[in-house]
C-alpha positions as CSV (number, residue, x, y, z in Angstrom):
1,M,138.9,113.5,99.8
2,T,142.1,114.0,98.7
3,R,143.1,116.8,97.1
4,L,145.7,118.4,95.8
5,L,146.7,121.7,96.5
6,H,149.8,123.4,94.7
7,A,152.3,124.4,97.0
8,L,155.0,127.9,97.9
9,A,157.1,125.7,96.0
10,L,155.7,125.4,92.3
11,A,154.7,129.1,93.0
12,A,158.0,129.9,93.7
13,L,158.6,128.3,90.3
14,I,155.9,130.7,88.3
15,L,157.3,134.0,90.1
16,L,160.9,132.5,88.1
17,S,158.7,131.6,85.1
18,L,157.2,135.8,85.1
19,D,158.8,138.9,83.3
20,A,161.5,140.1,86.7
21,R,159.8,143.0,85.8
22,L,156.2,142.4,86.5
23,A,157.8,139.5,89.5
24,A,158.0,142.3,92.5
25,V,154.6,143.6,91.2
26,Q,153.0,140.0,91.0
27,A,154.9,138.8,94.0
28,D,152.0,139.4,96.6
29,Y,149.5,138.1,94.5
30,V,151.4,134.5,94.6
31,S,152.1,134.1,97.9
32,D,148.6,134.9,98.7
33,C,147.1,133.0,95.6
34,V,149.3,129.5,97.8
35,K,147.6,130.4,101.2
36,E,145.3,128.4,103.0
37,D,143.2,131.3,103.9
38,A,140.5,130.4,101.6
39,E,139.9,133.6,101.2
40,A,142.6,135.8,101.1
41,Q,143.7,132.6,98.4
42,I,140.3,133.6,95.8
43,W,141.6,137.9,96.4
44,G,144.9,137.1,95.4
45,C,145.0,134.5,92.5
46,T,141.6,137.2,91.7
47,K,144.1,139.7,91.5
48,A,146.4,137.1,88.5
49,I,143.7,136.6,86.8
50,E,142.2,140.0,86.9
51,S,145.7,141.1,85.7
52,G,145.6,140.7,82.5
53,R,150.3,139.5,82.5
54,W,149.1,135.8,83.4
55,K,148.7,133.4,80.3
56,G,148.9,129.3,79.8
57,Q,150.8,126.9,83.0
58,N,150.4,130.0,85.0
59,L,146.6,131.4,84.6
60,S,145.3,127.8,84.3
61,W,147.3,127.7,87.9
62,A,145.6,130.6,89.3
63,Y,142.2,128.9,88.3
64,N,143.0,125.4,89.8
65,N,144.5,127.0,93.0
66,R,141.5,129.7,92.8
67,G,138.5,126.9,92.5
68,T,140.9,124.8,95.6
69,A,139.6,127.7,97.5
70,Y,136.4,128.2,96.4
71,D,135.9,124.2,97.3
72,E,137.2,125.3,100.8
73,K,134.3,127.5,101.2
74,G,131.2,125.1,99.2
75,Q,131.2,127.0,96.3
76,H,131.5,123.9,94.5
77,D,129.9,125.3,91.3
78,R,132.0,128.3,91.4
79,A,135.2,125.6,92.2
80,I,134.0,123.7,88.8
81,A,134.1,126.9,86.7
82,D,138.1,127.9,87.2
83,Y,139.3,124.0,87.4
84,D,136.7,123.9,83.4
85,K,139.5,127.2,82.9
86,A,142.6,125.8,84.5
87,I,142.1,122.5,81.7
88,K,140.6,124.0,78.8
89,L,144.4,126.3,79.3
90,N,145.9,123.3,79.8
91,P,144.6,120.5,79.3
92,K,147.1,117.7,80.6
93,D,147.1,119.6,83.7
94,A,146.6,116.2,86.4
95,S,145.4,118.0,89.4
96,A,142.9,120.1,87.2
97,Y,141.1,117.1,87.0
98,V,141.1,115.3,90.7
99,N,140.1,119.0,91.7
100,R,136.7,118.8,89.4
101,G,137.0,115.4,90.3
102,T,136.0,116.7,94.5
103,A,133.9,118.9,93.6
104,Y,131.7,117.2,91.5
105,Y,131.9,114.2,94.1
106,E,131.2,116.8,97.0
107,K,128.0,118.1,94.9
108,G,126.8,114.0,94.3
109,Q,128.0,113.8,90.8
110,H,129.6,110.0,91.5
111,D,130.3,109.1,87.6
112,R,131.1,113.0,86.7
113,A,133.8,112.5,89.3
114,I,135.0,108.8,88.2
115,A,135.6,110.6,84.3
116,D,137.3,113.5,86.1
117,F,139.5,110.5,87.7
118,D,140.2,108.5,85.1
119,T,141.5,111.4,83.1
120,A,143.6,111.8,85.7
121,I,144.7,108.3,85.5
122,K,145.5,108.3,81.7
123,L,147.6,111.4,83.0
124,N,149.6,110.3,85.6
125,P,149.4,106.5,86.3
126,K,150.8,107.6,89.8
127,Y,148.8,109.9,91.2
128,V,148.1,108.1,94.2
129,A,145.3,111.5,95.4
130,A,142.7,110.4,92.0
131,Y,143.4,106.7,93.0
132,V,142.3,107.3,96.6
133,N,139.6,109.7,95.0
134,R,137.7,106.8,92.6
135,G,138.1,104.3,94.7
136,L,135.7,107.0,97.7
137,A,133.0,107.4,94.4
138,Y,133.1,103.4,93.7
139,Y,132.7,103.1,97.7
140,V,130.1,105.0,97.7
141,K,128.1,103.6,94.0
142,G,128.6,99.8,96.0
143,Q,131.2,99.6,93.4
144,Y,133.3,97.4,96.4
145,D,135.2,95.1,93.9
146,R,136.9,98.7,92.4
147,A,136.9,100.6,94.7
148,I,138.9,97.6,96.3
149,A,141.5,97.1,94.2
150,D,142.0,101.4,93.3
151,Y,142.9,101.4,97.1
152,D,145.6,98.4,96.1
153,K,146.9,100.4,93.4
154,A,146.9,103.8,95.5
155,I,148.9,101.6,98.8
156,K,150.9,99.9,95.7
157,L,151.7,103.2,94.7
158,K,152.8,104.5,98.9
159,P,152.8,102.3,101.1
160,K,152.0,104.3,104.2
161,Y,149.1,107.0,102.5
162,A,146.7,105.5,105.7
163,S,143.7,107.8,103.9
164,A,143.9,104.4,101.7
165,Y,144.0,101.3,103.5
166,Y,140.8,103.2,106.1
167,G,138.6,103.4,102.2
168,R,139.9,99.6,101.9
169,G,139.5,98.4,104.2
170,T,135.9,100.2,104.6
171,A,134.9,98.8,100.9
172,Y,136.2,94.7,102.5
173,Y,133.6,95.8,105.2
174,S,130.7,96.8,103.5
175,R,131.5,94.5,100.6
176,G,130.9,91.6,103.0
177,T,127.7,93.3,104.6
178,A,126.4,93.2,100.8
179,Y,127.6,89.8,100.8
180,N,125.4,89.3,104.1
181,N,122.9,90.1,103.4
182,K,122.4,88.5,99.9
183,G,123.0,85.2,101.6
184,D,126.9,85.1,100.5
185,Y,128.1,83.9,104.1
186,D,131.6,82.4,102.8
187,L,132.5,85.1,100.7
188,A,131.4,87.9,103.7
189,I,133.2,86.0,105.9
190,A,136.1,85.9,103.9
191,D,135.2,89.9,104.1
192,F,135.3,90.3,106.6
193,D,138.7,88.5,107.5
194,T,140.2,91.1,106.3
195,V,138.8,93.2,107.6
196,I,140.1,92.4,110.7
197,K,143.4,91.8,109.7
198,L,143.2,95.3,108.7
199,N,142.1,96.5,111.9
200,P,142.3,93.7,114.8
201,K,139.7,96.9,116.9
202,Y,137.5,97.0,114.7
203,A,134.2,95.5,117.2
204,N,131.3,95.8,114.1
205,A,133.4,93.5,112.6
206,Y,133.7,90.6,115.1
207,Y,130.4,90.9,114.6
208,N,128.8,91.1,111.0
209,R,131.3,88.0,110.8
210,G,129.3,86.7,114.5
211,T,126.3,86.6,112.6
212,A,127.1,85.2,109.5
213,Y,128.7,82.1,110.9
214,N,125.1,82.1,113.5
215,D,123.4,82.1,109.9
216,K,125.9,79.0,109.0
217,G,124.3,77.0,112.3
218,L,128.2,77.7,113.5
219,Y,127.0,78.8,116.3
220,D,130.9,78.2,118.4
221,R,132.5,80.0,116.6
222,A,129.8,83.0,116.0
223,I,129.9,83.0,120.1
224,A,134.2,83.6,119.9
225,D,133.2,86.0,117.9
226,F,130.9,88.5,119.5
227,D,132.4,87.7,122.7
228,T,135.5,89.7,121.1
229,A,132.9,92.6,119.8
230,I,131.9,92.8,123.9
231,K,134.9,93.1,124.6
232,L,136.1,95.7,122.4
233,D,132.6,97.3,123.2
234,P,130.8,96.0,126.7
235,K,127.9,98.3,125.4
236,Y,127.4,96.3,121.9
237,A,123.4,95.6,122.4
238,N,123.4,93.5,119.3
239,A,126.1,91.5,119.8
240,Y,124.5,90.0,123.2
241,G,121.3,89.5,121.5
242,N,123.0,87.5,118.1
243,R,125.0,85.7,121.3
244,G,122.5,85.5,122.4
245,F,120.8,83.2,120.2
246,A,123.7,82.1,119.2
247,N,123.9,80.3,122.6
248,E,119.8,78.9,122.2
249,K,120.9,77.3,119.5
250,K,123.4,75.2,121.7
251,G,120.9,74.7,124.0
252,D,123.1,76.7,127.0
253,R,119.2,78.6,127.8
254,D,120.8,80.1,131.3
255,N,123.7,81.4,128.7
256,A,121.2,82.2,126.1
257,I,118.8,83.6,129.1
258,T,121.7,86.8,130.3
259,D,122.0,87.6,127.3
260,F,119.2,88.3,125.2
261,R,118.4,90.6,129.3
262,K,121.2,92.3,128.5
263,A,120.6,93.5,125.5
264,I,117.5,94.8,126.2
265,E,118.8,96.5,129.4
266,L,120.9,97.8,127.1
267,H,118.0,98.8,124.5
268,P,114.8,98.5,125.9
269,G,112.5,96.8,123.0
270,D,115.7,95.5,122.0
271,R,113.7,93.3,119.0
272,V,116.7,89.8,119.6
273,G,116.4,90.3,123.1
274,T,112.5,90.4,123.3
275,S,111.9,87.4,121.3
276,G,114.2,85.4,122.1
277,L,113.4,85.7,126.0
278,K,109.3,85.1,124.7
279,R,110.7,81.3,122.8
280,L,112.9,80.3,125.9
281,G,109.4,81.6,127.9
282,I,110.9,84.5,130.1
283,T,108.3,87.6,130.6
284,P,110.9,90.4,129.1
């Protein structure tokens, strides 16, 4: 998950906002509160919180940052408690909602995560990380259309955001697989087309598009996709087996046998290879 962390620049602004007499005393707390080391971050933020001198947005910032440190350590309940306090102190801080949503996601509470990402986006409609994180939450819930829409939005806002492209490709792939399983082969093929356009070296996309072509009876197209999948991954047993099936359907007995045997060689007991050889009267 993408998590927004306030950086040293924000810490500097907080120092400027502190009473000049307190700045020197609190400077160490701020510097520790933004460190990458989780233990140091927790220590610094806790000192700042317990000092009783931080108020309002500054105190919210300390809770928010300590929450990210707890998240880093896998202590998501503690993190959520801190984000709750940060949000109560500063209800318009979109980052606190994104961070709490991230913690809920890590706990498997995807609906709560989505609700927090919704709020973050409402507060800041250009919050790229909120779209990417909500897209991931929709993805794990199997709501691929919504996931793709969120990744599209993130990419529109930040065209070079690699995580958004990766997430969108994964969502297209999973939606294509779901279409394939439902027998919606044309929709599946369209999604795999998109995945291949996004990542021309993704062997699984060619394989799955090939299976959709097989199911439609377009065996030449299926074989071409299995050829590419095998070229990208020479040990792809399923691609050999399904190419063997396509060759069998085309009446190309010799190539079908060769493919079925290769599938079994790579994956002893391979179901497609074994059943294919038996249909052709060959002992596996």
